[in-house]
N, CA, C and O atoms as a GROMACS GRO file, in nm:
protein
  568
    1GLU      N    1   0.928  -4.090   0.769
    1GLU     CA    2   0.858  -4.023   0.879
    1GLU      C    3   0.960  -3.962   0.976
    1GLU      O    4   1.054  -4.029   1.018
    2ILE      N    5   0.940  -3.838   1.009
    2ILE     CA    6   1.029  -3.769   1.102
    2ILE      C    7   0.981  -3.795   1.244
    2ILE      O    8   0.863  -3.780   1.275
    3THR      N    9   1.075  -3.833   1.330
    3THR     CA   10   1.040  -3.861   1.470
    3THR      C   11   1.023  -3.730   1.547
    3THR      O   12   1.071  -3.625   1.506
    4ASN      N   13   0.955  -3.741   1.660
    4ASN     CA   14   0.938  -3.625   1.747
    4ASN      C   15   1.073  -3.573   1.795
    4ASN      O   16   1.096  -3.453   1.805
    5GLU      N   17   1.164  -3.666   1.824
    5GLU     CA   18   1.297  -3.628   1.871
    5GLU      C   19   1.370  -3.546   1.764
    5GLU      O   20   1.435  -3.446   1.795
    6ARG      N   21   1.357  -3.588   1.640
    6ARG     CA   22   1.420  -3.515   1.529
    6ARG      C   23   1.358  -3.376   1.513
    6ARG      O   24   1.429  -3.278   1.493
    7LEU      N   25   1.225  -3.367   1.523
    7LEU     CA   26   1.157  -3.238   1.515
    7LEU      C   27   1.205  -3.144   1.627
    7LEU      O   28   1.226  -3.025   1.604
    8GLU      N   29   1.222  -3.199   1.746
    8GLU     CA   30   1.266  -3.119   1.860
    8GLU      C   31   1.408  -3.066   1.837
    8GLU      O   32   1.438  -2.952   1.873
    9LYS      N   33   1.494  -3.148   1.779
    9LYS     CA   34   1.632  -3.104   1.749
    9LYS      C   35   1.632  -2.995   1.642
    9LYS      O   36   1.704  -2.896   1.654
   10ILE      N   37   1.551  -3.013   1.539
   10ILE     CA   38   1.540  -2.912   1.432
   10ILE      C   39   1.489  -2.782   1.491
   10ILE      O   40   1.543  -2.675   1.464
   11TRP      N   41   1.384  -2.791   1.574
   11TRP     CA   42   1.325  -2.672   1.635
   11TRP      C   43   1.428  -2.599   1.722
   11TRP      O   44   1.438  -2.477   1.716
   12ALA      N   45   1.504  -2.673   1.801
   12ALA     CA   46   1.607  -2.612   1.887
   12ALA      C   47   1.712  -2.540   1.802
   12ALA      O   48   1.755  -2.430   1.836
   13ARG      N   49   1.752  -2.601   1.693
   13ARG     CA   50   1.852  -2.542   1.603
   13ARG      C   51   1.795  -2.415   1.537
   13ARG      O   52   1.865  -2.314   1.524
   14GLU      N   53   1.668  -2.421   1.496
   14GLU     CA   54   1.606  -2.304   1.434
   14GLU      C   55   1.592  -2.189   1.534
   14GLU      O   56   1.615  -2.073   1.500
   15LEU      N   57   1.554  -2.221   1.658
   15LEU     CA   58   1.542  -2.116   1.760
   15LEU      C   59   1.677  -2.051   1.787
   15LEU      O   60   1.686  -1.929   1.805
   16LYS      N   61   1.782  -2.131   1.791
   16LYS     CA   62   1.917  -2.079   1.813
   16LYS      C   63   1.956  -1.984   1.700
   16LYS      O   64   2.010  -1.876   1.725
   17ALA      N   65   1.928  -2.023   1.576
   17ALA     CA   66   1.958  -1.938   1.461
   17ALA      C   67   1.876  -1.810   1.466
   17ALA      O   68   1.927  -1.701   1.439
   18TYR      N   69   1.750  -1.822   1.501
   18TYR     CA   70   1.660  -1.705   1.512
   18TYR      C   71   1.714  -1.606   1.615
   18TYR      O   72   1.717  -1.485   1.590
   19GLU      N   73   1.756  -1.656   1.729
   19GLU     CA   74   1.808  -1.569   1.834
   19GLU      C   75   1.939  -1.503   1.791
   19GLU      O   76   1.961  -1.385   1.818
   20LYS      N   77   2.025  -1.578   1.725
   20LYS     CA   78   2.153  -1.524   1.678
   20LYS      C   79   2.130  -1.411   1.577
   20LYS      O   80   2.195  -1.306   1.584
   21ILE      N   81   2.040  -1.434   1.485
   21ILE     CA   82   2.007  -1.332   1.385
   21ILE      C   83   1.945  -1.211   1.454
   21ILE      O   84   1.972  -1.097   1.417
   22GLY      N   85   1.861  -1.236   1.552
   22GLY     CA   86   1.796  -1.128   1.627
   22GLY      C   87   1.897  -1.035   1.693
   22GLY      O   88   1.878  -0.914   1.696
   23LYS      N   89   2.006  -1.093   1.746
   23LYS     CA   90   2.110  -1.010   1.808
   23LYS      C   91   2.174  -0.920   1.703
   23LYS      O   92   2.203  -0.804   1.731
   24ALA      N   93   2.195  -0.972   1.584
   24ALA     CA   94   2.254  -0.892   1.476
   24ALA      C   95   2.161  -0.778   1.436
   24ALA      O   96   2.206  -0.667   1.410
   25PHE      N   97   2.032  -0.806   1.431
   25PHE     CA   98   1.935  -0.704   1.391
   25PHE      C   99   1.904  -0.605   1.502
   25PHE      O  100   1.855  -0.496   1.474
   26SER      N  101   1.930  -0.640   1.627
   26SER     CA  102   1.890  -0.555   1.738
   26SER      C  103   1.961  -0.420   1.738
   26SER      O  104   1.907  -0.321   1.787
   27ASP      N  105   2.081  -0.415   1.683
   27ASP     CA  106   2.154  -0.288   1.682
   27ASP      C  107   2.218  -0.263   1.546
   27ASP      O  108   2.336  -0.231   1.536
   28ILE      N  109   2.137  -0.277   1.441
   28ILE     CA  110   2.188  -0.257   1.305
   28ILE      C  111   2.252  -0.119   1.293
   28ILE      O  112   2.365  -0.106   1.246
   29ASP      N  113   2.180  -0.017   1.336
   29ASP     CA  114   2.230   0.120   1.320
   29ASP      C  115   2.360   0.143   1.396
   29ASP      O  116   2.450   0.210   1.346
   30GLY      N  117   2.370   0.086   1.516
   30GLY     CA  118   2.492   0.102   1.596
   30GLY      C  119   2.612   0.035   1.531
   30GLY      O  120   2.721   0.092   1.526
   31VAL      N  121   2.590  -0.086   1.482
   31VAL     CA  122   2.699  -0.160   1.417
   31VAL      C  123   2.744  -0.089   1.290
   31VAL      O  124   2.864  -0.075   1.266
   32ILE      N  125   2.649  -0.044   1.211
   32ILE     CA  126   2.682   0.026   1.086
   32ILE      C  127   2.756   0.156   1.118
   32ILE      O  128   2.857   0.188   1.054
   33ALA      N  129   2.707   0.231   1.216
   33ALA     CA  130   2.769   0.359   1.252
   33ALA      C  131   2.912   0.339   1.303
   33ALA      O  132   3.002   0.416   1.268
   34LYS      N  133   2.932   0.237   1.385
   34LYS     CA  134   3.065   0.208   1.438
   34LYS      C  135   3.162   0.171   1.326
   34LYS      O  136   3.275   0.219   1.321
   35SER      N  137   3.116   0.087   1.236
   35SER     CA  138   3.200   0.047   1.123
   35SER      C  139   3.229   0.166   1.033
   35SER      O  140   3.341   0.183   0.986
   36GLN      N  141   3.127   0.248   1.009
   36GLN     CA  142   3.145   0.366   0.924
   36GLN      C  143   3.246   0.462   0.986
   36GLN      O  144   3.327   0.521   0.915
   37ALA      N  145   3.240   0.478   1.116
   37ALA     CA  146   3.334   0.567   1.185
   37ALA      C  147   3.477   0.518   1.168
   37ALA      O  148   3.568   0.599   1.146
   38ARG      N  149   3.498   0.388   1.177
   38ARG     CA  150   3.632   0.331   1.158
   38ARG      C  151   3.680   0.353   1.015
   38ARG      O  152   3.796   0.387   0.992
   39ILE      N  153   3.591   0.333   0.921
   39ILE     CA  154   3.627   0.354   0.780
   39ILE      C  155   3.661   0.501   0.756
   39ILE      O  156   3.759   0.532   0.689
   40ASP      N  157   3.579   0.591   0.810
   40ASP     CA  158   3.603   0.734   0.793
   40ASP      C  159   3.739   0.774   0.852
   40ASP      O  160   3.812   0.854   0.793
   41LYS      N  161   3.771   0.719   0.969
   41LYS     CA  162   3.898   0.751   1.034
   41LYS      C  163   4.015   0.702   0.948
   41LYS      O  164   4.115   0.773   0.932
   42ALA      N  165   4.002   0.582   0.894
   42ALA     CA  166   4.108   0.528   0.808
   42ALA      C  167   4.124   0.613   0.682
   42ALA      O  168   4.236   0.637   0.637
   43ALA      N  169   4.013   0.660   0.626
   43ALA     CA  170   4.018   0.746   0.507
   43ALA      C  171   4.086   0.878   0.539
   43ALA      O  172   4.164   0.930   0.459
   44GLU      N  173   4.058   0.934   0.658
   44GLU     CA  174   4.122   1.058   0.701
   44GLU      C  175   4.273   1.040   0.713
   44GLU      O  176   4.350   1.135   0.693
   45ASN      N  177   4.315   0.920   0.746
   45ASN     CA  178   4.457   0.889   0.759
   45ASN      C  179   4.520   0.852   0.625
   45ASN      O  180   4.634   0.804   0.621
   46GLY      N  181   4.446   0.873   0.517
   46GLY     CA  182   4.501   0.851   0.384
   46GLY      C  183   4.498   0.707   0.335
   46GLY      O  184   4.563   0.674   0.237
   47LYS      N  185   4.424   0.622   0.403
   47LYS     CA  186   4.414   0.481   0.362
   47LYS      C  187   4.310   0.465   0.253
   47LYS      O  188   4.212   0.540   0.246
   48ASP      N  189   4.333   0.366   0.167
   48ASP     CA  190   4.235   0.334   0.062
   48ASP      C  191   4.127   0.246   0.123
   48ASP      O  192   4.152   0.131   0.159
   49VAL      N  193   4.007   0.300   0.134
   49VAL     CA  194   3.897   0.229   0.200
   49VAL      C  195   3.787   0.191   0.100
   49VAL      O  196   3.676   0.158   0.142
   50THR      N  197   3.817   0.195  -0.027
   50THR     CA  198   3.717   0.170  -0.130
   50THR      C  199   3.649   0.034  -0.113
   50THR      O  200   3.526   0.026  -0.111
   51ASP      N  201   3.728  -0.074  -0.101
   51ASP     CA  202   3.671  -0.208  -0.086
   51ASP      C  203   3.593  -0.221   0.044
   51ASP      O  204   3.486  -0.281   0.049
   52LEU      N  205   3.648  -0.163   0.149
   52LEU     CA  206   3.583  -0.169   0.279
   52LEU      C  207   3.448  -0.097   0.275
   52LEU      O  208   3.349  -0.148   0.327
   53GLN      N  209   3.446   0.020   0.214
   53GLN     CA  210   3.322   0.098   0.207
   53GLN      C  211   3.216   0.025   0.124
   53GLN      O  212   3.100   0.020   0.162
   54SER      N  213   3.256  -0.031   0.010
   54SER     CA  214   3.158  -0.100  -0.073
   54SER      C  215   3.105  -0.226  -0.003
   54SER      O  216   2.988  -0.260  -0.017
   55SER      N  217   3.192  -0.294   0.073
   55SER     CA  218   3.147  -0.412   0.148
   55SER      C  219   3.048  -0.373   0.258
   55SER      O  220   2.948  -0.441   0.280
   56LEU      N  221   3.077  -0.263   0.326
   56LEU     CA  222   2.987  -0.216   0.431
   56LEU      C  223   2.853  -0.173   0.372
   56LEU      O  224   2.747  -0.204   0.427
   57ASP      N  225   2.856  -0.103   0.260
   57ASP     CA  226   2.733  -0.059   0.195
   57ASP      C  227   2.647  -0.178   0.152
   57ASP      O  228   2.525  -0.177   0.170
   58ALA      N  229   2.712  -0.281   0.097
   58ALA     CA  230   2.639  -0.402   0.054
   58ALA      C  231   2.579  -0.473   0.175
   58ALA      O  232   2.465  -0.520   0.170
   59PHE      N  233   2.656  -0.482   0.284
   59PHE     CA  234   2.610  -0.547   0.406
   59PHE      C  235   2.490  -0.473   0.463
   59PHE      O  236   2.391  -0.535   0.503
   60GLU      N  237   2.497  -0.340   0.468
   60GLU     CA  238   2.387  -0.260   0.521
   60GLU      C  239   2.260  -0.278   0.437
   60GLU      O  240   2.151  -0.295   0.492
   61ALA      N  241   2.275  -0.275   0.306
   61ALA     CA  242   2.159  -0.292   0.217
   61ALA      C  243   2.097  -0.431   0.236
   61ALA      O  244   1.975  -0.445   0.238
   62ALA      N  245   2.183  -0.532   0.249
   62ALA     CA  246   2.134  -0.669   0.267
   62ALA      C  247   2.061  -0.683   0.401
   62ALA      O  248   1.957  -0.749   0.408
   63LEU      N  249   2.115  -0.622   0.505
   63LEU     CA  250   2.048  -0.627   0.636
   63LEU      C  251   1.908  -0.568   0.628
   63LEU      O  252   1.812  -0.624   0.680
   64ARG      N  253   1.899  -0.454   0.563
   64ARG     CA  254   1.769  -0.387   0.553
   64ARG      C  255   1.671  -0.468   0.468
   64ARG      O  256   1.550  -0.465   0.492
   65THR      N  257   1.722  -0.539   0.368
   65THR     CA  258   1.638  -0.625   0.284
   65THR      C  259   1.593  -0.749   0.360
   65THR      O  260   1.479  -0.794   0.345
   66ALA      N  261   1.682  -0.804   0.443
   66ALA     CA  262   1.653  -0.929   0.515
   66ALA      C  263   1.566  -0.908   0.639
   66ALA      O  264   1.500  -1.001   0.684
   67LYS      N  265   1.564  -0.788   0.693
   67LYS     CA  266   1.491  -0.764   0.818
   67LYS      C  267   1.343  -0.801   0.812
   67LYS      O  268   1.294  -0.862   0.907
   68PRO      N  269   1.269  -0.767   0.706
   68PRO     CA  270   1.127  -0.808   0.704
   68PRO      C  271   1.108  -0.960   0.711
   68PRO      O  272   1.014  -1.008   0.775
   69SER      N  273   1.197  -1.037   0.647
   69SER     CA  274   1.187  -1.184   0.656
   69SER      C  275   1.209  -1.229   0.799
   69SER      O  276   1.139  -1.317   0.849
   70TYR      N  277   1.307  -1.169   0.865
   70TYR     CA  278   1.334  -1.202   1.004
   70TYR      C  279   1.213  -1.165   1.091
   70TYR      O  280   1.168  -1.246   1.172
   71ASP      N  281   1.162  -1.043   1.072
   71ASP     CA  282   1.049  -0.998   1.153
   71ASP      C  283   0.927  -1.088   1.136
   71ASP      O  284   0.851  -1.108   1.231
   72SER      N  285   0.908  -1.142   1.016
   72SER     CA  286   0.792  -1.228   0.991
   72SER      C  287   0.803  -1.362   1.064
   72SER      O  288   0.703  -1.434   1.076
   73MET      N  289   0.920  -1.396   1.113
   73MET     CA  290   0.936  -1.521   1.190
   73MET      C  291   0.887  -1.507   1.332
   73MET      O  292   0.856  -1.607   1.397
   74SER      N  293   0.878  -1.385   1.381
   74SER     CA  294   0.843  -1.360   1.520
   74SER      C  295   0.713  -1.429   1.562
   74SER      O  296   0.708  -1.495   1.666
   75GLY      N  297   0.609  -1.415   1.481
   75GLY     CA  298   0.481  -1.477   1.513
   75GLY      C  299   0.488  -1.628   1.516
   75GLY      O  300   0.429  -1.693   1.602
   76LEU      N  301   0.563  -1.685   1.420
   76LEU     CA  302   0.578  -1.831   1.415
   76LEU      C  303   0.651  -1.882   1.539
   76LEU      O  304   0.612  -1.983   1.599
   77VAL      N  305   0.756  -1.811   1.576
   77VAL     CA  306   0.836  -1.854   1.691
   77VAL      C  307   0.756  -1.840   1.820
   77VAL      O  308   0.757  -1.930   1.904
   78SER      N  309   0.688  -1.727   1.837
   78SER     CA  310   0.613  -1.708   1.962
   78SER      C  311   0.493  -1.802   1.972
   78SER      O  312   0.457  -1.844   2.082
   79ALA      N  313   0.430  -1.835   1.859
   79ALA     CA  314   0.317  -1.929   1.862
   79ALA      C  315   0.366  -2.072   1.883
   79ALA      O  316   0.296  -2.154   1.943
   80HIS      N  317   0.484  -2.103   1.833
   80HIS     CA  318   0.546  -2.236   1.836
   80HIS      C  319   0.445  -2.351   1.829
   80HIS      O  320   0.444  -2.441   1.912
   81GLN      N  321   0.360  -2.344   1.725
   81GLN     CA  322   0.256  -2.445   1.709
   81GLN      C  323   0.317  -2.584   1.695
   81GLN      O  324   0.410  -2.607   1.618
   82GLY      N  325   0.263  -2.675   1.772
   82GLY     CA  326   0.309  -2.814   1.771
   82GLY      C  327   0.416  -2.841   1.874
   82GLY      O  328   0.458  -2.955   1.892
   83PHE      N  329   0.462  -2.736   1.941
   83PHE     CA  330   0.565  -2.751   2.045
   83PHE      C  331   0.516  -2.685   2.173
   83PHE      O  332   0.441  -2.588   2.170
   84ASP      N  333   0.560  -2.740   2.287
   84ASP     CA  334   0.528  -2.673   2.414
   84ASP      C  335   0.637  -2.569   2.442
   84ASP      O  336   0.728  -2.551   2.361
   85ALA      N  337   0.627  -2.503   2.555
   85ALA     CA  338   0.722  -2.396   2.590
   85ALA      C  339   0.865  -2.448   2.605
   85ALA      O  340   0.961  -2.372   2.596
   86ASN      N  341   0.879  -2.577   2.630
   86ASN     CA  342   1.012  -2.637   2.647
   86ASN      C  343   1.067  -2.696   2.517
   86ASN      O  344   1.174  -2.758   2.517
   87GLY      N  345   0.994  -2.678   2.407
   87GLY     CA  346   1.041  -2.729   2.279
   87GLY      C  347   1.009  -2.875   2.253
   87GLY      O  348   1.063  -2.936   2.161
   88LYS      N  349   0.922  -2.932   2.333
   88LYS     CA  350   0.880  -3.071   2.314
   88LYS      C  351   0.759  -3.076   2.222
   88LYS      O  352   0.671  -2.990   2.228
   89VAL      N  353   0.756  -3.176   2.136
   89VAL     CA  354   0.646  -3.190   2.040
   89VAL      C  355   0.517  -3.223   2.113
   89VAL      O  356   0.512  -3.315   2.195
   90THR      N  357   0.412  -3.147   2.081
   90THR     CA  358   0.278  -3.176   2.136
   90THR      C  359   0.185  -3.223   2.025
   90THR      O  360   0.087  -3.293   2.050
   91ASN      N  361   0.217  -3.184   1.900
   91ASN     CA  362   0.139  -3.224   1.785
   91ASN      C  363   0.236  -3.233   1.667
   91ASN      O  364   0.285  -3.132   1.618
   92ALA      N  365   0.264  -3.355   1.623
   92ALA     CA  366   0.367  -3.377   1.522
   92ALA      C  367   0.338  -3.305   1.390
   92ALA      O  368   0.430  -3.250   1.328
   93GLU      N  369   0.213  -3.305   1.347
   93GLU     CA  370   0.180  -3.240   1.219
   93GLU      C  371   0.201  -3.089   1.226
   93GLU      O  372   0.259  -3.030   1.135
   94LEU      N  373   0.154  -3.028   1.334
   94LEU     CA  374   0.174  -2.884   1.350
   94LEU      C  375   0.322  -2.852   1.366
   94LEU      O  376   0.371  -2.751   1.314
   95ALA      N  377   0.394  -2.937   1.438
   95ALA     CA  378   0.537  -2.916   1.459
   95ALA      C  379   0.612  -2.921   1.326
   95ALA      O  380   0.700  -2.838   1.300
   96LYS      N  381   0.577  -3.017   1.241
   96LYS     CA  382   0.639  -3.027   1.108
   96LYS      C  383   0.615  -2.901   1.028
   96LYS      O  384   0.706  -2.848   0.965
   97SER      N  385   0.492  -2.854   1.032
   97SER     CA  386   0.456  -2.733   0.959
   97SER      C  387   0.535  -2.613   1.012
   97SER      O  388   0.585  -2.531   0.934
   98THR      N  389   0.547  -2.604   1.143
   98THR     CA  390   0.619  -2.492   1.205
   98THR      C  391   0.766  -2.493   1.165
   98THR      O  392   0.819  -2.389   1.124
   99VAL      N  393   0.833  -2.608   1.177
   99VAL     CA  394   0.976  -2.612   1.143
   99VAL      C  395   0.997  -2.585   0.993
   99VAL      O  396   1.098  -2.527   0.953
  100LYS      N  397   0.903  -2.628   0.913
  100LYS     CA  398   0.914  -2.604   0.768
  100LYS      C  399   0.903  -2.454   0.739
  100LYS      O  400   0.983  -2.399   0.663
  101GLU      N  401   0.804  -2.388   0.800
  101GLU     CA  402   0.784  -2.244   0.777
  101GLU      C  403   0.901  -2.162   0.830
  101GLU      O  404   0.950  -2.072   0.762
  102VAL      N  405   0.945  -2.193   0.952
  102VAL     CA  406   1.057  -2.118   1.011
  102VAL      C  407   1.184  -2.144   0.930
  102VAL      O  408   1.263  -2.053   0.906
  103GLY      N  409   1.203  -2.268   0.887
  103GLY     CA  410   1.319  -2.301   0.804
  103GLY      C  411   1.320  -2.223   0.675
  103GLY      O  412   1.425  -2.176   0.631
  104ALA      N  413   1.204  -2.208   0.613
  104ALA     CA  414   1.195  -2.131   0.489
  104ALA      C  415   1.228  -1.983   0.513
  104ALA      O  416   1.293  -1.920   0.430
  105LYS      N  417   1.182  -1.930   0.626
  105LYS     CA  418   1.212  -1.789   0.660
  105LYS      C  419   1.361  -1.771   0.687
  105LYS      O  420   1.421  -1.672   0.643
  106LEU      N  421   1.422  -1.865   0.758
  106LEU     CA  422   1.566  -1.858   0.784
  106LEU      C  423   1.644  -1.862   0.653
  106LEU      O  424   1.742  -1.789   0.635
  107LYS      N  425   1.599  -1.946   0.562
  107LYS     CA  426   1.664  -1.956   0.432
  107LYS      C  427   1.650  -1.824   0.355
  107LYS      O  428   1.745  -1.780   0.290
  108ALA      N  429   1.533  -1.763   0.363
  108ALA     CA  430   1.510  -1.635   0.296
  108ALA      C  431   1.602  -1.526   0.351
  108ALA      O  432   1.654  -1.445   0.275
  109VAL      N  433   1.622  -1.526   0.483
  109VAL     CA  434   1.712  -1.428   0.544
  109VAL      C  435   1.854  -1.452   0.493
  109VAL      O  436   1.924  -1.358   0.455
  110LYS      N  437   1.896  -1.577   0.492
  110LYS     CA  438   2.031  -1.610   0.447
  110LYS      C  439   2.051  -1.568   0.301
  110LYS      O  440   2.154  -1.512   0.265
  111GLU      N  441   1.952  -1.597   0.218
  111GLU     CA  442   1.961  -1.560   0.076
  111GLU      C  443   1.962  -1.408   0.058
  111GLU      O  444   2.034  -1.357  -0.028
  112SER      N  445   1.884  -1.337   0.138
  112SER     CA  446   1.882  -1.191   0.131
  112SER      C  447   2.017  -1.132   0.168
  112SER      O  448   2.060  -1.031   0.112
  113MET      N  449   2.085  -1.195   0.263
  113MET     CA  450   2.216  -1.146   0.306
  113MET      C  451   2.322  -1.174   0.198
  113MET      O  452   2.418  -1.098   0.186
  114GLY      N  453   2.304  -1.280   0.122
  114GLY     CA  454   2.392  -1.307   0.009
  114GLY      C  455   2.540  -1.313   0.040
  114GLY      O  456   2.622  -1.281  -0.047
  115GLY      N  457   2.577  -1.351   0.160
  115GLY     CA  458   2.719  -1.361   0.194
  115GLY      C  459   2.786  -1.227   0.221
  115GLY      O  460   2.909  -1.220   0.228
  116THR      N  461   2.707  -1.121   0.237
  116THR     CA  462   2.766  -0.988   0.256
  116THR      C  463   2.837  -0.973   0.391
  116THR      O  464   2.934  -0.898   0.402
  117GLY      N  465   2.791  -1.044   0.491
  117GLY     CA  466   2.857  -1.040   0.622
  117GLY      C  467   2.996  -1.099   0.614
  117GLY      O  468   3.093  -1.043   0.666
  118LYS      N  469   3.006  -1.212   0.550
  118LYS     CA  470   3.135  -1.278   0.532
  118LYS      C  471   3.226  -1.190   0.444
  118LYS      O  472   3.345  -1.177   0.472
  119ALA      N  473   3.170  -1.132   0.340
  119ALA     CA  474   3.249  -1.046   0.252
  119ALA      C  475   3.302  -0.924   0.328
  119ALA      O  476   3.416  -0.882   0.306
  120LEU      N  477   3.222  -0.869   0.418
  120LEU     CA  478   3.266  -0.755   0.498
  120LEU      C  479   3.380  -0.797   0.592
  120LEU      O  480   3.479  -0.726   0.605
  121ARG      N  481   3.364  -0.912   0.658
  121ARG     CA  482   3.471  -0.961   0.746
  121ARG      C  483   3.601  -0.982   0.668
  121ARG      O  484   3.709  -0.946   0.714
  122GLU      N  485   3.589  -1.040   0.548
  122GLU     CA  486   3.708  -1.063   0.464
  122GLU      C  487   3.771  -0.932   0.421
  122GLU      O  488   3.893  -0.919   0.419
  123ALA      N  489   3.689  -0.833   0.386
  123ALA     CA  490   3.741  -0.702   0.346
  123ALA      C  491   3.814  -0.635   0.462
  123ALA      O  492   3.919  -0.573   0.442
  124MET      N  493   3.759  -0.649   0.582
  124MET     CA  494   3.824  -0.592   0.700
  124MET      C  495   3.957  -0.661   0.728
  124MET      O  496   4.057  -0.596   0.759
  125LYS      N  497   3.956  -0.792   0.716
  125LYS     CA  498   4.078  -0.870   0.737
  125LYS      C  499   4.185  -0.829   0.636
  125LYS      O  500   4.301  -0.808   0.673
  126ALA      N  501   4.147  -0.817   0.509
  126ALA     CA  502   4.241  -0.778   0.404
  126ALA      C  503   4.293  -0.637   0.429
  126ALA      O  504   4.411  -0.609   0.409
  127PHE      N  505   4.205  -0.547   0.474
  127PHE     CA  506   4.245  -0.410   0.502
  127PHE      C  507   4.347  -0.407   0.616
  127PHE      O  508   4.449  -0.338   0.607
  128ARG      N  509   4.321  -0.482   0.722
  128ARG     CA  510   4.415  -0.486   0.835
  128ARG      C  511   4.550  -0.541   0.791
  128ARG      O  512   4.654  -0.489   0.830
  129GLU      N  513   4.548  -0.648   0.710
  129GLU     CA  514   4.673  -0.706   0.661
  129GLU      C  515   4.751  -0.606   0.577
  129GLU      O  516   4.873  -0.595   0.591
  130ALA      N  517   4.682  -0.535   0.489
  130ALA     CA  518   4.747  -0.440   0.399
  130ALA      C  519   4.797  -0.316   0.473
  130ALA      O  520   4.887  -0.247   0.424
  131ASN      N  521   4.741  -0.290   0.588
  131ASN     CA  522   4.776  -0.168   0.662
  131ASN      C  523   4.836  -0.195   0.799
  131ASN      O  524   4.821  -0.115   0.891
  132LYS      N  525   4.904  -0.308   0.810
  132LYS     CA  526   4.970  -0.341   0.936
  132LYS      C  527   5.079  -0.237   0.964
  132LYS      O  528   5.150  -0.196   0.873
  133PRO      N  529   5.091  -0.195   1.088
  133PRO     CA  530   5.201  -0.104   1.118
  133PRO      C  531   5.334  -0.180   1.106
  133PRO      O  532   5.343  -0.299   1.139
  134ALA      N  533   5.434  -0.110   1.059
  134ALA     CA  534   5.565  -0.174   1.044
  134ALA      C  535   5.618  -0.202   1.184
  134ALA      O  536   5.617  -0.114   1.270
  135THR      N  537   5.665  -0.322   1.206
  135THR     CA  538   5.720  -0.356   1.336
  135THR      C  539   5.868  -0.321   1.337
  135THR      O  540   5.941  -0.355   1.244
  136PRO      N  541   5.910  -0.253   1.441
  136PRO     CA  542   6.050  -0.216   1.446
  136PRO      C  543   6.138  -0.340   1.461
  136PRO      O  544   6.097  -0.437   1.525
  137PRO      N  545   6.257  -0.338   1.403
  137PRO     CA  546   6.344  -0.455   1.416
  137PRO      C  547   6.382  -0.475   1.562
  137PRO      O  548   6.406  -0.379   1.636
  138THR      N  549   6.386  -0.598   1.602
  138THR     CA  550   6.422  -0.628   1.742
  138THR      C  551   6.569  -0.668   1.746
  138THR      O  552   6.624  -0.723   1.651
  139GLU      N  553   6.631  -0.638   1.859
  139GLU     CA  554   6.771  -0.676   1.875
  139GLU      C  555   6.778  -0.825   1.899
  139GLU      O  556   6.696  -0.882   1.972
  140ARG      N  557   6.874  -0.886   1.838
  140ARG     CA  558   6.892  -1.029   1.857
  140ARG      C  559   7.015  -1.053   1.945
  140ARG      O  560   7.113  -0.978   1.943
  141ASP      N  561   7.005  -1.158   2.018
  141ASP     CA  562   7.122  -1.195   2.099
  141ASP      C  563   7.229  -1.251   2.006
  141ASP      O  564   7.198  -1.325   1.913
  142SER      N  565   7.352  -1.215   2.032
  142SER     CA  566   7.462  -1.262   1.946
  142SER      C  567   7.517  -1.391   1.998
  142SER      O  568   7.610  -1.446   1.939
   0.00000   0.00000   0.00000
């Protein structure tokens, strides 16, 4: 049996994840455009951006696939059945159902993303490492 305290902790964690994902989705086009502009600039400078571009394309496609799952959570979160406005359990059975449904939606979003965000960060990191400007030698004290 899950205690009310445990349900409240799960609910708080799910709300935090929902809000974090919401921030990412709030400006999808802006984030994609900014990243694309950086990639385009690097390509103009003769850099190999193949991995970076494919990572960005995969990330964008995953975001667009995951957005409907995220959007479908909105009603569940705003109704917060079984919880009051402060996240306290008012009905344990409804609260269990709510955390289960929201948890399943969060899982669906994560699966839709398929690690593309992490892959994009890694591709950017690798690109920066491969294209570090040469540091001029420094004079050493004799």
